[in-house]
FILUM-25098 format. One record per residue (C-alpha): y, x, z; residue in one letter. Coordinates in steps of 0.02 Angstrom, whole numbers, padded with zeros to 5 digits, always signed. Layout:
! residues N
YXZA;...
END
This chain:
! residues 318
+06924+05564+03843M;+06915+05412+03950T;+07020+05403+04099L;+06864+05382+04214R;+06787+05547+04143L;+06957+05631+04157S;+06972+05585+04344V;+06791+05649+04366F;+06817+05814+04284I;+06978+05842+04382R;+06896+05795+04547C;+06740+05907+04509T;+06854+06054+04472A;+06959+06023+04634F;+06789+06025+04734A;+06737+06190+04649M;+06901+06271+04698V;+06892+06212+04874V;+06714+06266+04894F;+06740+06428+04809A;+06902+06457+04910G;+06801+06473+05075T;+06738+06637+05007G;+06572+06694+04928A;+06405+06645+04999M;+06350+06743+05148A;+06228+06881+05119A;+06038+06864+05154D;+05988+06945+05322P;+05930+07128+05305P;+05757+07151+05241Q;+05611+07121+05359N;+05724+07017+05477T;+05759+06837+05509M;+05925+06759+05542R;+05932+06602+05640V;+06100+06504+05636T;+06121+06357+05772L;+06213+06227+05657L;+06220+06098+05786G;+06183+06121+05978T;+06229+05946+06036G;+06144+05788+06081T;+06181+05604+06038P;+06349+05627+06123V;+06491+05623+05984P;+06567+05794+06003S;+06684+05895+05894P;+06629+06058+05984E;+06442+06021+05973R;+06379+05941+05813F;+06203+05860+05817G;+06050+05969+05835N;+06007+06061+05674S;+05956+06253+05645T;+05955+06357+05499L;+05819+06498+05475V;+05843+06623+05339E;+05702+06744+05301A;+05620+06827+05140G;+05760+06753+05033G;+05723+06574+05090Q;+05832+06455+05179K;+05744+06333+05296L;+05839+06183+05392V;+05754+06109+05550F;+05827+05943+05596D;+05967+05846+05532F;+06092+05800+05657G;+06267+05727+05640R;+06383+05858+05541G;+06241+05964+05467V;+06320+05960+05302T;+06491+06015+05376I;+06411+06160+05462R;+06325+06217+05303L;+06484+06210+05203A;+06567+06307+05334Q;+06436+06442+05299L;+06462+06425+05119R;+06290+06376+05085I;+06256+06253+04943P;+06146+06103+05001F;+06037+06129+04841G;+05997+06303+04880T;+05891+06248+05037I;+05706+06280+05011N;+05629+06166+05133A;+05681+06052+05271H;+05579+06007+05435F;+05592+05857+05553L;+05533+05863+05733T;+05536+05682+05776H;+05607+05512+05731F;+05750+05500+05862H;+05917+05462+05763S;+06007+05616+05835D;+05896+05723+05733H;+05906+05615+05581L;+06075+05533+05553N;+06136+05692+05450G;+05990+05673+05333L;+06056+05541+05213P;+06211+05649+05197D;+06113+05807+05163L;+06004+05717+05033W;+06130+05618+04944L;+06273+05753+04937T;+06166+05885+04894G;+06129+05800+04735W;+06299+05791+04674L;+06352+05907+04542R;+06502+06012+04621P;+06442+06176+04689P;+06423+06112+04865Y;+06272+06013+04802G;+06186+06041+04633N;+06001+06002+04691R;+05911+06000+04539N;+05725+05982+04607T;+05645+05861+04733P;+05708+05886+04913M;+05553+05973+05003A;+05537+05890+05173I;+05406+05925+05307Y;+05361+05834+05470G;+05251+05717+05573P;+05168+05563+05507P;+05299+05433+05467G;+05399+05545+05351L;+05342+05455+05198T;+05397+05288+05255K;+05569+05358+05316L;+05601+05435+05142T;+05549+05282+05053K;+05664+05180+05162G;+05814+05294+05125L;+05772+05279+04937T;+05769+05092+04946D;+05932+05087+05053A;+06032+05193+04930F;+05954+05127+04768V;+06123+05059+04700R;+06212+05223+04728D;+06076+05325+04646I;+06066+05201+04496E;+06264+05208+04469I;+06261+05407+04482R;+06113+05430+04366K;+06213+05314+04230A;+06391+05369+04268D;+06373+05551+04324E;+06211+05590+04240H;+06139+05673+04395D;+05961+05723+04379P;+05834+05609+04435E;+05722+05750+04507A;+05861+05802+04622G;+05862+05642+04721I;+05677+05625+04735A;+05586+05681+04897F;+05446+05802+04899D;+05355+05748+05059V;+05244+05843+05163H;+05191+05752+05317E;+05046+05803+05423G;+04964+05848+05595A;+05002+06000+05694P;+04957+06165+05608G;+05022+06267+05466V;+05147+06168+05366M;+05222+06297+05263Y;+05176+06469+05204D;+05276+06544+05058Q;+05340+06713+05013G;+05275+06783+05188G;+05363+06645+05282V;+05249+06543+05385K;+05295+06382+05483V;+05175+06312+05604T;+05206+06139+05695A;+05136+06104+05860F;+05144+05959+05991N;+05270+05965+06121N;+05309+05829+06255D;+05461+05716+06230H;+05384+05578+06334G;+05228+05464+06309P;+05309+05348+06183L;+05402+05484+06076V;+05241+05521+05974V;+05226+05622+05864P;+05354+05752+05912S;+05339+05927+05858Y;+05408+06100+05891G;+05398+06235+05758Y;+05357+06420+05754K;+05410+06523+05616I;+05338+06697+05579E;+05393+06832+05458Y;+05364+07017+05444Q;+05279+07024+05621G;+05420+06928+05701H;+05419+06754+05772S;+05542+06626+05812V;+05500+06461+05910V;+05599+06303+05915L;+05541+06199+06054S;+05601+06035+05984G;+05649+05895+06107D;+05524+05918+06253T;+05500+05923+06442R;+05409+06066+06524Y;+05259+06091+06402N;+05120+06212+06415A;+05103+06219+06227E;+05282+06278+06208V;+05235+06422+06331V;+05085+06462+06227R;+05168+06464+06058Q;+05324+06560+06130A;+05226+06691+06225T;+05300+06860+06172G;+05406+06784+06040A;+05565+06872+05976D;+05663+06719+06002L;+05633+06545+06092L;+05759+06410+06066V;+05739+06278+06188H;+05826+06106+06229C;+05906+06071+06400V;+05993+05923+06493T;+06103+05940+06651V;+06137+05773+06732I;+06236+05780+06900P;+06162+05666+07047D;+06313+05553+07042E;+06273+05499+06860L;+06087+05465+06900L;+06142+05353+07039K;+06276+05257+06944Q;+06191+05243+06768F;+06009+05208+06758P;+06009+05259+06574A;+06023+05433+06637Y;+05864+05434+06716Q;+05777+05393+06548A;+05867+05556+06475V;+05801+05657+06620L;+05629+05595+06591Q;+05621+05650+06415H;+05704+05822+06409L;+05687+05984+06506A;+05802+06012+06653S;+05868+06196+06675P;+05729+06222+06805E;+05591+06156+06678D;+05658+06272+06538A;+05670+06414+06652A;+05492+06397+06700R;+05450+06401+06516V;+05552+06567+06490F;+05472+06649+06642A;+05298+06607+06581E;+05317+06648+06400A;+05428+06803+06416H;+05517+06791+06250P;+05630+06932+06202K;+05769+06825+06199L;+05793+06640+06264A;+05926+06529+06188V;+05981+06359+06243Y;+06013+06229+06105S;+06019+06028+06108H;+06123+06055+06262I;+06160+05897+06366G;+06303+05934+06481L;+06324+05765+06556N;+06470+05700+06655G;+06565+05849+06740N;+06417+05971+06715A;+06470+06143+06654K;+06386+06287+06565E;+06397+06379+06729E;+06291+06254+06805D;+06162+06269+06682L;+06147+06457+06689V;+06159+06452+06881A;+06006+06333+06899R;+05910+06432+06764T;+05939+06599+06854R;+05854+06531+07009K;+05691+06546+06908I;+05715+06662+06758Y;+05808+06829+06758D;+05774+06876+06578G;+05881+06885+06417P;+05967+06714+06403L;+06106+06645+06286V;+06190+06470+06300V;+06197+06420+06117G;+06358+06375+06025Q;+06382+06290+05854D;+06370+06420+05724L;+06305+06555+05827M;+06192+06676+05733S;+06045+06779+05800I;+05963+06915+05688E;+05792+06941+05736V;+05716+07108+05684G;+05678+07282+05762A;+05824+07223+05868Q;+05888+07051+05911T;+06074+07037+05893K;+06176+06884+05937V;+06353+06839+05869G;+06466+06735+05759P;+06400+06711+05583R;
END
């Protein structure tokens, strides 16, 4: 046995022990329910508490990931979910904080240890421009891909992309799980920008994506079991001191904007994610400003929070 092969085998065995040592994979949600896990509830701000925006939806034996913020692979590993077992991946728009975890998820998911082991093309859905993005990633990492195919014999299919880019409408419909994309409003230059509605067994989950107040989000979320909505809180002193925060505020919902959506849509549960607490802003400020307009069920999301959507909606740690 060559030294190189011996080292590779030992490293692979170590990785298997580490991944297995975290425990068995979590069970699927109960029949006829969906489970939504907030993998990352943050913004571009580098934060150890709130990783980049990403959401996992499990239903009908399928695992769907929406957006790929910083640290998405770490959160999935914490849940003991091998990256190769994800059935479909969805992108809302092309801002980097929703994309910077994609190369990691794609490349690491191809590796042979149990945390990866993707053997089929990575199915990814989203707005026009997705083909260009995935081609660019493949070109950028071509040398790594060539080396691993020759050196580790990783299957070529597992590093390919299966791209589905398209206009708003039904993007995915498999095994009783339907995903519909719709336009939101992330500012006039951030086009296209999508939200997603996920439906299964008579239940619905709506992810607003990055948006300001938007009537289409209200329409899609009206009567939904769960609405996950972005929000940003920017104290007045920051707006005066740093002009860049004006641009942030012009592209994302304030607590009042989001509260207006909640009040008009009447979801069974409203949850905040992509939470921008800028400067000295606190969660209490976010809630207080929301409650001036909306008095319904409300949760401020945290990384790895799990929401079970079924006959009853349950919120708690995964």
